[in-house]
C-alpha positions in Angstrom: -85.5 47.2 -21.8 -88.6 45.1 -21.5 -91.0 45.2 -18.8 -93.4 42.5 -20.0 -92.9 39.7 -22.3 -95.1 36.4 -23.0 -96.0 34.0 -26.0 -99.4 33.2 -26.8 -101.4 30.9 -29.5 -104.3 32.1 -30.7 -106.8 29.5 -31.3 -110.2 28.7 -32.6 -111.3 29.4 -28.9 -109.7 32.9 -28.5 -111.5 33.9 -31.9 -114.8 32.7 -30.8 -114.7 34.6 -27.5 -113.3 37.7 -29.2 -116.3 37.6 -31.8 -118.7 37.2 -28.8 -117.2 39.9 -27.1 -118.1 42.1 -30.2 -121.4 41.3 -30.6 -122.2 41.5 -27.0 -123.2 45.5 -27.3 -125.1 45.1 -30.7 -126.7 42.1 -29.7 -128.2 43.5 -26.5 -129.2 46.6 -28.1 -130.7 44.5 -30.8 -132.4 42.1 -28.4 -134.0 44.9 -26.6 -135.7 46.2 -29.5 -137.0 42.8 -30.9 -138.2 42.3 -27.3 -140.1 45.8 -27.3 -141.6 45.3 -30.8 -142.6 41.9 -30.4 -144.1 42.8 -27.0 -146.1 45.9 -28.4 -147.1 44.0 -31.3 -148.7 40.9 -29.6 -150.1 42.7 -26.8 -151.9 45.2 -28.6 -153.1 42.3 -31.1 -154.3 40.2 -28.4 -155.9 43.3 -26.8 -157.6 44.5 -30.0 -159.1 41.1 -30.3 -160.8 41.3 -26.9 -158.3 39.6 -24.8 -158.4 41.0 -21.3 -155.4 43.3 -20.7 -153.5 41.1 -18.1 -153.8 38.2 -21.1 -152.7 40.6 -23.6 -149.6 41.8 -21.6 -148.8 38.2 -20.7 -149.1 36.7 -24.3 -146.7 39.9 -25.4 -144.4 39.3 -22.8 -144.3 35.6 -23.3 -143.6 35.8 -27.1 -141.1 38.6 -26.8 -139.1 36.3 -24.3 -139.4 33.9 -26.9 -138.5 36.1 -30.0 -135.6 37.7 -28.1 -133.9 33.9 -27.3 -134.5 32.8 -30.7 -132.8 36.0 -31.9 -129.9 35.2 -29.4 -129.9 31.5 -30.2 -129.7 32.5 -34.0 -126.5 35.0 -33.4 -124.8 32.6 -31.2 -124.9 29.3 -33.7 -124.0 31.5 -37.0 -121.1 33.1 -35.0 -119.9 29.3 -34.0 -120.7 28.0 -37.6 -119.0 30.9 -39.4 -116.0 30.6 -37.4 -115.6 26.7 -37.7 -116.0 27.3 -41.6 -113.3 29.8 -41.6 -111.0 27.3 -40.0 -112.2 24.5 -42.3 -111.5 26.7 -45.5 -108.1 27.5 -43.9 -109.2 31.4 -44.2 -108.1 31.5 -40.4 -105.7 29.5 -38.5 -104.0 29.0 -35.1 -101.1 31.0 -34.7 -98.4 31.9 -32.1 -97.8 35.4 -31.4 -95.1 37.1 -28.9 -95.9 40.4 -27.0 -93.3 42.6 -25.5 -94.3 45.5 -23.7 -92.4 48.5 -22.2 -92.7 52.1 -21.5 -92.8 52.9 -25.5 -95.7 50.6 -26.0 -96.5 46.9 -27.3 -94.4 45.0 -29.8 -96.1 42.0 -31.5 -94.2 39.4 -33.4 -95.6 36.6 -35.0 -95.5 34.6 -38.5 -98.1 37.0 -39.9 -95.3 39.9 -39.4 -94.4 42.3 -36.5 -96.1 45.4 -35.4 -95.1 48.2 -33.2 -98.2 49.8 -31.3 -97.2 53.0 -29.5 -99.1 53.6 -26.3 -101.0 56.8 -27.8 -101.9 54.9 -30.8 -103.9 51.9 -29.2 -107.5 52.9 -29.3 -108.4 50.9 -26.2 -107.3 47.9 -24.1 -110.1 45.9 -22.5 -109.6 43.0 -20.0 -112.2 40.2 -19.8 -112.7 37.1 -17.6 -110.9 35.2 -20.6 -108.3 37.9 -22.2 -106.7 41.3 -22.7 -107.8 42.8 -25.9 -105.5 45.6 -27.4 -107.5 47.4 -29.9 -106.1 48.7 -33.0 -109.3 49.9 -34.3 -112.7 49.6 -33.2 -113.2 46.3 -34.2 -109.7 44.9 -34.7 -107.7 43.7 -31.8 -104.7 41.8 -30.7 -105.7 39.0 -28.0 -103.9 38.0 -25.0 -105.6 35.0 -23.6 -105.2 34.9 -19.8 -105.1 31.1 -19.3 -101.7 31.1 -21.4 -99.9 33.6 -19.0 -96.9 31.9 -17.5 -98.6 33.0 -13.9 -101.2 35.4 -12.0 -98.0 37.3 -11.2 -97.6 38.1 -14.9 -100.9 38.8 -15.2 -100.8 41.4 -12.6 -97.1 42.7 -14.2 -98.9 43.3 -17.0 -101.8 45.5 -15.6 -99.4 47.4 -13.8 -97.7 48.3 -17.1 -100.9 49.3 -18.5 -102.0 51.3 -15.8 -98.7 53.1 -15.8 -98.5 53.8 -19.6 -102.4 54.0 -20.8 -104.5 56.9 -20.5 -107.4 55.8 -18.1 -110.1 56.6 -20.5 -108.9 54.2 -22.7 -108.1 51.5 -20.4 -110.8 48.9 -18.8 -109.3 46.5 -16.6 -110.7 43.9 -14.2 -109.6 43.8 -10.5 -110.6 40.5 -9.0 
């Protein structure tokens, strides 16, 4: 007996959100690294050129902020351009998928094929403000956009099903 069943259309917006979700951790780590390197280089260079320590630190801080902002901006723009290009080339298209979940796992049905995901084979389930991501590998996930659930009650029912069947260490949900 199915305890949960819902149909979704995965769109360009959902693909963009998923890509931004995946790049967030790497981008934060890279941003911190870029900030520290630029700060140190500019501050030491200015100080070595006989600038006051406070001026060197301020210059280093401002340039590091600018460099980090440029890094983040470039990543956001290139991600959007890449996804738009894939859609124009028809490498990615919107598609419909139906998820049915019960005590055995999650079954996905779409024009791309069917898949059965037993609970113990799911790497992780992450809930964000906009979606549930059911990770099959570290970088591949099925997407359930929250704005396409039939009701808030369905979202709560799905959360309850996840909490009942998934190991707590592999489940990261948001309670609002």
